[in-house]
C-alpha positions as YAML, in Angstrom:
chain: A
units: angstrom
residues:
- id: 1
  name: MET
  ca: [63.46, -37.91, 29.63]
- id: 2
  name: ASN
  ca: [62.38, -38.58, 33.53]
- id: 3
  name: PRO
  ca: [60.37, -35.77, 35.69]
- id: 4
  name: LYS
  ca: [63.87, -34.50, 37.08]
- id: 5
  name: LYS
  ca: [65.61, -33.72, 33.90]
- id: 6
  name: PHE
  ca: [62.20, -32.26, 32.75]
- id: 7
  name: SER
  ca: [62.50, -29.92, 35.31]
- id: 8
  name: GLU
  ca: [65.99, -28.72, 35.04]
- id: 9
  name: ALA
  ca: [65.10, -28.60, 31.01]
- id: 10
  name: MET
  ca: [62.29, -25.80, 31.87]
- id: 11
  name: SER
  ca: [64.50, -24.12, 34.82]
- id: 12
  name: LYS
  ca: [66.62, -23.27, 31.32]
- id: 13
  name: ILE
  ca: [64.30, -21.48, 29.43]
- id: 14
  name: ASP
  ca: [64.06, -17.95, 29.22]
- id: 15
  name: SER
  ca: [61.16, -17.10, 30.62]
- id: 16
  name: LYS
  ca: [60.31, -14.57, 27.80]
- id: 17
  name: TYR
  ca: [59.99, -17.47, 25.57]
- id: 18
  name: ILE
  ca: [57.53, -18.91, 27.69]
- id: 19
  name: ASP
  ca: [55.49, -15.31, 28.13]
- id: 20
  name: GLU
  ca: [55.37, -14.80, 24.15]
- id: 21
  name: ALA
  ca: [54.20, -18.40, 23.58]
- id: 22
  name: ILE
  ca: [51.15, -17.67, 26.44]
- id: 23
  name: ARG
  ca: [51.25, -14.22, 24.32]
- id: 24
  name: TYR
  ca: [50.69, -15.97, 20.87]
- id: 25
  name: LYS
  ca: [48.23, -18.57, 22.12]
- id: 26
  name: LYS
  ca: [46.10, -15.64, 23.33]
- id: 27
  name: SER
  ca: [46.57, -13.76, 20.25]
- id: 28
  name: GLY
  ca: [45.48, -16.37, 18.18]
- id: 29
  name: LYS
  ca: [42.36, -17.32, 20.19]
- id: 30
  name: LYS
  ca: [41.50, -13.26, 19.74]
- id: 31
  name: HIS
  ca: [42.32, -13.77, 16.04]
- id: 32
  name: ASN
  ca: [39.99, -16.96, 15.85]
- id: 33
  name: TYR
  ca: [37.38, -14.91, 17.48]
- id: 34
  name: ILE
  ca: [37.57, -11.80, 15.14]
- id: 35
  name: ARG
  ca: [37.21, -13.68, 12.39]
- id: 36
  name: TRP
  ca: [33.88, -16.22, 13.67]
- id: 37
  name: ALA
  ca: [32.71, -12.88, 14.49]
- id: 38
  name: ALA
  ca: [33.42, -10.97, 11.35]
- id: 39
  name: SER
  ca: [31.35, -14.56, 9.87]
- id: 40
  name: ALA
  ca: [28.70, -14.25, 12.03]
- id: 41
  name: ALA
  ca: [28.15, -10.38, 11.05]
- id: 42
  name: CYS
  ca: [28.46, -11.19, 7.68]
- id: 43
  name: LEU
  ca: [25.87, -14.22, 8.02]
- id: 44
  name: ALA
  ca: [23.78, -12.30, 9.49]
- id: 45
  name: LEU
  ca: [24.07, -9.38, 6.83]
- id: 46
  name: ILE
  ca: [23.04, -12.08, 4.57]
- id: 47
  name: ILE
  ca: [20.35, -13.55, 5.87]
- id: 48
  name: ALA
  ca: [18.51, -10.25, 6.62]
- id: 49
  name: VAL
  ca: [18.58, -8.85, 3.18]
- id: 50
  name: THR
  ca: [17.39, -12.39, 2.01]
- id: 51
  name: ALA
  ca: [14.28, -12.05, 4.35]
- id: 52
  name: SER
  ca: [13.67, -8.24, 2.93]
- id: 53
  name: ILE
  ca: [13.78, -9.15, -0.57]
- id: 54
  name: ALA
  ca: [11.52, -12.27, 0.37]
- id: 55
  name: ALA
  ca: [9.27, -9.40, 2.53]
- id: 56
  name: ARG
  ca: [9.11, -7.45, -0.27]
- id: 57
  name: THR
  ca: [8.27, -9.70, -2.84]
- id: 58
  name: GLN
  ca: [5.69, -11.37, -1.25]
- id: 59
  name: ASN
  ca: [3.46, -7.95, -0.64]
- id: 60
  name: GLN
  ca: [4.38, -7.08, -4.54]
- id: 61
  name: ILE
  ca: [1.76, -7.25, -6.96]
- id: 62
  name: LYS
  ca: [2.32, -9.42, -10.11]
- id: 63
  name: LEU
  ca: [1.69, -6.95, -12.83]
- id: 64
  name: SER
  ca: [1.12, -7.72, -16.78]
- id: 65
  name: ASP
  ca: [3.41, -7.06, -19.92]
- id: 66
  name: ASN
  ca: [1.53, -4.30, -20.27]
- id: 67
  name: SER
  ca: [3.25, -1.98, -17.21]
- id: 68
  name: SER
  ca: [6.71, -1.65, -17.64]
- id: 69
  name: ASN
  ca: [9.67, -0.17, -15.52]
- id: 70
  name: VAL
  ca: [6.97, 0.18, -12.32]
- id: 71
  name: THR
  ca: [6.57, -1.58, -9.62]
- id: 72
  name: VAL
  ca: [3.48, -2.19, -6.83]
- id: 73
  name: CYS
  ca: [3.98, -3.47, -3.23]
- id: 74
  name: TYR
  ca: [1.43, -3.13, -0.32]
- id: 75
  name: THR
  ca: [2.89, -1.24, 2.76]
- id: 76
  name: SER
  ca: [2.10, -0.65, 6.10]
- id: 77
  name: SER
  ca: [4.27, 2.78, 6.27]
- id: 78
  name: PRO
  ca: [2.78, 4.68, 3.72]
- id: 79
  name: ILE
  ca: [4.78, 8.19, 3.45]
- id: 80
  name: TYR
  ca: [2.64, 11.86, 2.95]
- id: 81
  name: MET
  ca: [3.54, 13.59, 0.05]
- id: 82
  name: GLN
  ca: [2.36, 17.48, -0.25]
- id: 83
  name: SER
  ca: [0.33, 17.88, -3.60]
- id: 84
  name: SER
  ca: [-2.02, 20.39, -4.87]
- id: 85
  name: SER
  ca: [-4.42, 20.03, -7.53]
- id: 86
  name: SER
  ca: [-7.98, 21.26, -8.60]
- id: 87
  name: LEU
  ca: [-11.17, 19.40, -9.72]
- id: 88
  name: ILE
  ca: [-13.00, 19.96, -12.78]
- id: 89
  name: PHE
  ca: [-16.11, 21.93, -11.81]
- id: 90
  name: LEU
  ca: [-18.79, 18.97, -13.13]
- id: 91
  name: THR
  ca: [-22.56, 19.93, -12.50]
- id: 92
  name: GLU
  ca: [-24.53, 17.16, -10.86]
- id: 93
  name: GLU
  ca: [-25.73, 15.80, -14.17]
- id: 94
  name: GLU
  ca: [-22.29, 15.76, -15.58]
- id: 95
  name: LEU
  ca: [-20.42, 13.59, -12.42]
- id: 96
  name: PHE
  ca: [-23.09, 10.83, -14.26]
- id: 97
  name: THR
  ca: [-21.61, 11.22, -17.33]
- id: 98
  name: HIS
  ca: [-18.27, 12.61, -17.87]
- id: 99
  name: PHE
  ca: [-16.23, 9.50, -16.65]
- id: 100
  name: ASN
  ca: [-17.64, 6.27, -17.48]
- id: 101
  name: THR
  ca: [-18.81, 5.07, -13.70]
- id: 102
  name: ALA
  ca: [-20.11, 1.90, -12.24]
- id: 103
  name: ILE
  ca: [-22.31, 2.50, -9.45]
- id: 104
  name: PHE
  ca: [-23.15, -0.04, -6.95]
- id: 105
  name: LYS
  ca: [-23.49, -0.01, -2.94]
- id: 106
  name: GLY
  ca: [-21.82, -2.36, -1.01]
- id: 107
  name: ARG
  ca: [-19.27, -2.86, 2.04]
- id: 108
  name: ILE
  ca: [-15.44, -2.33, 2.66]
- id: 109
  name: ARG
  ca: [-13.91, -5.74, 3.55]
- id: 110
  name: ASN
  ca: [-10.74, -4.30, 3.65]
- id: 111
  name: LEU
  ca: [-8.18, -1.30, 2.89]
- id: 112
  name: ASN
  ca: [-4.81, -1.73, 1.64]
- id: 113
  name: ASN
  ca: [-2.37, 0.80, 1.24]
- id: 114
  name: ILE
  ca: [0.22, 0.64, -1.75]
- id: 115
  name: GLU
  ca: [3.51, 2.27, -3.15]
- id: 116
  name: LEU
  ca: [3.92, 2.79, -6.84]
- id: 117
  name: ASN
  ca: [7.47, 2.70, -8.07]
- id: 118
  name: PHE
  ca: [7.46, 4.85, -11.01]
- id: 119
  name: ASN
  ca: [11.47, 4.05, -11.78]
- id: 120
  name: GLY
  ca: [12.52, 6.01, -8.55]
- id: 121
  name: ASP
  ca: [8.95, 8.21, -8.13]
- id: 122
  name: LYS
  ca: [6.87, 7.20, -5.70]
- id: 123
  name: ASN
  ca: [3.79, 7.68, -5.34]
- id: 124
  name: TYR
  ca: [1.06, 5.78, -1.96]
- id: 125
  name: ARG
  ca: [-2.28, 5.28, -2.72]
- id: 126
  name: ALA
  ca: [-4.54, 2.66, -1.82]
- id: 127
  name: ILE
  ca: [-6.72, -0.53, -3.17]
- id: 128
  name: ALA
  ca: [-10.31, -0.72, -1.40]
- id: 129
  name: GLU
  ca: [-12.16, -4.40, -1.51]
- id: 130
  name: ILE
  ca: [-16.03, -4.07, -1.50]
- id: 131
  name: GLU
  ca: [-18.43, -6.32, -1.41]
- id: 132
  name: VAL
  ca: [-20.95, -5.17, -4.04]
- id: 133
  name: GLU
  ca: [-25.17, -5.53, -2.49]
- id: 134
  name: THR
  ca: [-26.66, -3.68, -5.27]
- id: 135
  name: VAL
  ca: [-25.87, -2.29, -8.61]
- id: 136
  name: TYR
  ca: [-27.33, 0.47, -9.91]
- id: 137
  name: ARG
  ca: [-25.17, 0.73, -13.08]
- id: 138
  name: GLY
  ca: [-22.42, -1.47, -14.51]
- id: 139
  name: SER
  ca: [-21.33, -5.26, -15.16]
- id: 140
  name: CYS
  ca: [-20.41, -6.66, -11.71]
- id: 141
  name: ASN
  ca: [-23.15, -8.58, -9.60]
- id: 142
  name: ALA
  ca: [-24.35, -8.47, -6.25]
- id: 143
  name: GLY
  ca: [-22.31, -11.31, -4.45]
- id: 144
  name: ASP
  ca: [-19.21, -9.82, -6.29]
- id: 145
  name: ILE
  ca: [-15.74, -8.38, -4.23]
- id: 146
  name: VAL
  ca: [-14.24, -5.84, -6.52]
- id: 147
  name: SER
  ca: [-11.21, -3.31, -6.07]
- id: 148
  name: VAL
  ca: [-11.23, -0.01, -6.53]
- id: 149
  name: LEU
  ca: [-7.93, 2.12, -6.69]
- id: 150
  name: LEU
  ca: [-8.04, 5.60, -3.58]
- id: 151
  name: PRO
  ca: [-5.97, 8.45, -5.08]
- id: 152
  name: SER
  ca: [-4.41, 8.46, -1.36]
- id: 153
  name: PRO
  ca: [-3.22, 6.26, 1.31]
- id: 154
  name: VAL
  ca: [-6.52, 5.80, 4.02]
- id: 155
  name: MET
  ca: [-5.01, 5.85, 7.52]
- id: 156
  name: ASN
  ca: [-5.58, 7.56, 10.69]
- id: 157
  name: GLY
  ca: [-3.98, 10.68, 10.95]
- id: 158
  name: PHE
  ca: [-3.27, 11.08, 7.17]
- id: 159
  name: TRP
  ca: [-5.45, 13.77, 5.15]
- id: 160
  name: ALA
  ca: [-4.52, 14.94, 1.50]
- id: 161
  name: GLU
  ca: [-6.23, 17.46, -0.52]
- id: 162
  name: ASP
  ca: [-9.08, 16.77, -2.39]
- id: 163
  name: THR
  ca: [-9.74, 13.34, -0.83]
- id: 164
  name: ASP
  ca: [-12.28, 14.24, 1.91]
- id: 165
  name: THR
  ca: [-14.57, 11.59, 1.58]
- id: 166
  name: VAL
  ca: [-12.17, 8.61, 0.96]
- id: 167
  name: SER
  ca: [-10.20, 9.46, 3.88]
- id: 168
  name: SER
  ca: [-13.10, 8.18, 6.12]
- id: 169
  name: MET
  ca: [-13.04, 5.20, 4.57]
- id: 170
  name: GLN
  ca: [-12.95, 2.55, 7.22]
- id: 171
  name: ALA
  ca: [-13.42, -1.65, 6.83]
- id: 172
  name: GLY
  ca: [-16.89, -2.31, 7.73]
- id: 173
  name: MET
  ca: [-18.72, 0.80, 6.12]
- id: 174
  name: THR
  ca: [-21.10, 0.59, 3.75]
- id: 175
  name: GLY
  ca: [-21.49, 2.56, 1.09]
- id: 176
  name: ILE
  ca: [-22.76, 3.87, -2.53]
- id: 177
  name: PHE
  ca: [-20.01, 4.05, -4.73]
- id: 178
  name: MET
  ca: [-19.59, 5.14, -8.37]
- id: 179
  name: PRO
  ca: [-15.82, 4.20, -9.49]
- id: 180
  name: ILE
  ca: [-14.23, 4.44, -13.04]
- id: 181
  name: VAL
  ca: [-14.11, 1.62, -14.88]
- id: 182
  name: TYR
  ca: [-11.08, 0.22, -15.79]
- id: 183
  name: ASP
  ca: [-10.33, -0.78, -19.21]
- id: 184
  name: ASP
  ca: [-7.03, -1.01, -21.48]
- id: 185
  name: THR
  ca: [-6.98, 2.31, -22.52]
- id: 186
  name: SER
  ca: [-6.61, 2.98, -18.37]
- id: 187
  name: VAL
  ca: [-3.16, 3.68, -18.03]
- id: 188
  name: ARG
  ca: [-0.80, 5.49, -15.89]
- id: 189
  name: GLU
  ca: [2.64, 6.97, -17.14]
- id: 190
  name: GLN
  ca: [5.01, 8.92, -14.83]
- id: 191
  name: ASN
  ca: [9.17, 9.34, -15.26]
- id: 192
  name: GLY
  ca: [9.26, 6.81, -18.08]
- id: 193
  name: ALA
  ca: [7.29, 4.38, -16.50]
- id: 194
  name: ARG
  ca: [4.17, 2.75, -17.68]
- id: 195
  name: LEU
  ca: [1.10, 1.20, -15.40]
- id: 196
  name: ALA
  ca: [-1.68, -0.83, -16.76]
- id: 197
  name: LEU
  ca: [-4.25, 0.17, -13.99]
- id: 198
  name: LYS
  ca: [-6.43, -3.02, -14.43]
- id: 199
  name: ASP
  ca: [-3.27, -5.17, -13.49]
- id: 200
  name: ILE
  ca: [-3.62, -3.62, -9.60]
- id: 201
  name: ALA
  ca: [-7.51, -2.83, -9.69]
- id: 202
  name: ASP
  ca: [-11.10, -3.36, -11.19]
- id: 203
  name: TYR
  ca: [-12.10, 0.25, -10.75]
- id: 204
  name: GLY
  ca: [-10.65, 3.44, -10.08]
- id: 205
  name: PHE
  ca: [-12.12, 7.05, -8.39]
- id: 206
  name: ALA
  ca: [-11.83, 9.75, -10.72]
- id: 207
  name: ASP
  ca: [-11.09, 11.93, -7.02]
- id: 208
  name: GLY
  ca: [-11.38, 11.11, -3.86]
- id: 209
  name: VAL
  ca: [-14.18, 13.53, -3.05]
- id: 210
  name: ARG
  ca: [-17.31, 13.31, -5.76]
- id: 211
  name: TYR
  ca: [-17.82, 9.66, -5.96]
- id: 212
  name: ALA
  ca: [-18.32, 8.12, -3.18]
- id: 213
  name: PHE
  ca: [-21.47, 8.16, -0.13]
- id: 214
  name: LEU
  ca: [-20.70, 6.84, 3.09]
- id: 215
  name: GLU
  ca: [-22.60, 5.98, 6.50]
- id: 216
  name: THR
  ca: [-20.33, 6.16, 9.25]
- id: 217
  name: GLN
  ca: [-20.25, 6.82, 12.94]
- id: 218
  name: ASN
  ca: [-20.87, 10.67, 12.16]
- id: 219
  name: GLY
  ca: [-23.69, 10.26, 9.82]
- id: 220
  name: LEU
  ca: [-23.34, 10.48, 6.69]
- id: 221
  name: VAL
  ca: [-20.53, 11.76, 4.79]
- id: 222
  name: PHE
  ca: [-20.47, 12.67, 0.85]
- id: 223
  name: SER
  ca: [-19.60, 16.14, -1.09]
- id: 224
  name: ARG
  ca: [-22.73, 18.21, -0.30]
- id: 225
  name: SER
  ca: [-21.51, 20.94, -1.94]
- id: 226
  name: SER
  ca: [-21.37, 19.25, -5.02]
- id: 227
  name: TYR
  ca: [-24.55, 17.72, -4.62]
- id: 228
  name: GLU
  ca: [-26.82, 20.70, -3.51]
- id: 229
  name: SER
  ca: [-30.00, 19.07, -4.51]
- id: 230
  name: ILE
  ca: [-29.83, 16.71, -1.78]
- id: 231
  name: SER
  ca: [-27.15, 18.59, 0.40]
- id: 232
  name: ASP
  ca: [-29.22, 17.92, 3.25]
- id: 233
  name: ALA
  ca: [-29.65, 13.34, 2.88]
- id: 234
  name: THR
  ca: [-29.40, 12.13, 6.42]
- id: 235
  name: THR
  ca: [-29.35, 8.31, 4.50]
- id: 236
  name: LEU
  ca: [-28.50, 5.89, 1.96]
- id: 237
  name: ASP
  ca: [-32.07, 5.45, 1.26]
- id: 238
  name: GLU
  ca: [-31.68, 9.08, 0.18]
- id: 239
  name: ILE
  ca: [-28.77, 8.75, -2.25]
- id: 240
  name: GLU
  ca: [-30.39, 5.50, -4.05]
- id: 241
  name: ASN
  ca: [-33.51, 7.54, -4.70]
- id: 242
  name: TYR
  ca: [-31.39, 10.34, -6.13]
- id: 243
  name: ILE
  ca: [-29.00, 8.21, -8.16]
- id: 244
  name: LEU
  ca: [-31.80, 6.05, -9.86]
- id: 245
  name: ASN
  ca: [-33.78, 9.51, -10.68]
- id: 246
  name: MET
  ca: [-30.14, 10.86, -11.93]
- id: 247
  name: ILE
  ca: [-29.84, 7.74, -14.21]
- id: 248
  name: GLY
  ca: [-33.18, 7.38, -15.28]
- id: 249
  name: GLN
  ca: [-34.52, 4.75, -13.29]
- id: 250
  name: GLN
  ca: [-37.55, 5.00, -11.09]
- id: 251
  name: PRO
  ca: [-37.17, 4.67, -7.38]
...
């Protein structure tokens, strides 16, 4: 067809058909864009979910078969949970005999908050890594790095009842620690779940008040009301001499 005839043929086409063709073409492009956008959104969601699962798995602490229906993972955003408890009264002598505690001096290397999920019931604690310097009682040795489960998370502005001493803990601090030695009978059961405490730490504090003595920028921190005979102590050397006397060793 020569140009003249082609032009004549085009002039005979109703303009409404041309308009419809243009609209259809634009509509097709729009539908393609919508399909592309939906696919991209789905892909982004899949990537985000996969990344979230991967990150959570990476932060999760591997547990043994002695634990069931529970997960434990590191967290940078622990949640404050109001709780009320009452410490059992123990004399100074009983503080050294009531629980099977190790006693050692060391430096806090790291503090990591953790989330414990007992079948949907979530608790928040922390694990302290402590480099042992001097052993007064127990099987650990100088130079060992041991892990101690704390009864609460540790973070700026966070305080929970009966955690006055551990709430002051910071990486780099030196202290004397009296944690319970975990064994196969050390178990936490809650909401149909079971956690073998040895799966997450070597030791754990019976409470957050009476089983640590800390050197801080503001002086020596410990439960002075629980240890009335040394309530005026200002140095770890004084605490060390007191402990050696209490466990039957000469300072």
